[in-house]
N, C-alpha and C positions, 0 to 999 in steps of 0.2 A: 668540369662541366657546370653548366648552369642548372641550379636546383630550384628555380622559381616555379610558379604555378604553370601547369600545363595549359596551353592555349589550343583550343579546339577550333579548327577552321570549319565554318558552316556556310561558306559562300556557295559551294555547289548546290546545297539544298535550297538556299535563298534564291539563287539564280534559276533553278528549276521552277520554283513557285512563281517567280516574276514572269518567266517565259510562258508558263502554262496559263497564268492569269491573262497575260497579254493576248495569247492565242484565243482564249475563250472570248475576250472582249471583241477581238477583231472578227471572229466568227459570228458573234451576236450582231455586230453592226452590219455585216454583209447580209444576214438574214433579214434585218429590219429594212435595209435598202431594197432587197428583192421584194418584200411585201409592199413597200411604198411604190415601187415601180409597177407591180402588178395592179395596184389600186389606180394608179394614173392611167395604165393601159385600159382598164375597165371604163374609167370616166371618158377617155378619148373615144373609145368605140361607141359608147352610149351617145356622145355628142355627134359623132359621124352618122349614126343611125337616125338620130333626130333630124339632122340637116338633110339627109337623103330622103326622108319621108315626104310624100306629096304635100304641098302647101294647101291649106284650106282656101276655098274660093273667097274672094273679097265680098264684103256685104254689098248688097245692091245699093246703087246710088239713089238718093231721094229724087222723086220726080220734081221737075221744075214746073212752075205755074200753078202751085197749090193743088196737090193731089187730094183725093177724097180721104175721108177719115178711115174707111175700111182698108184702103191701100196702105195707110200708115200703120194700121193695126197688123196687117199681114207682114209688113216689113219688120215691125217690132217682134212679131212671133218668130220670124226667121232669125233675127238677131239673138233672141232668147234661146232658140234651138242650137245655134252655133256655139253660144256660150255654155250651154249644158253639155254639149259634146266635147268641150275643151278646145275647140278651134279658136275661140276668142278668150283672151285674158280678161280679168275684171276691168282693167283700165281701158282696154280696147272696146269692150262692151259698153262701158259708161260713155266713152267718147262718141261711139257710133249712135247710141241712143240719144245723147244730147244734140248731136248734129241733126238727127231725124226729127226730133221734137221742135228744134229751132226753125225748121223749114216750113 
């Protein structure tokens, strides 16, 4: 018989560690994927709600033929109110105000 050092086979233990670690990582990835999918669903439903909301009325068109100053002030007041309500963005408000003042 061979009287050399005894070799202990540890592959089953190593294999169990690898399989367990792989299963843990796979489960972790699927949990991350589910949370990412839930976040995307929230974002999509928020966008759908935003798109289905009634659109704000367009700002009144400036009067042709040189309107009075009080009429212009009324229109500026309406634009400012729409801007404060959030119906107009900063850029839309600035463009409408510039158009009104240019006429």
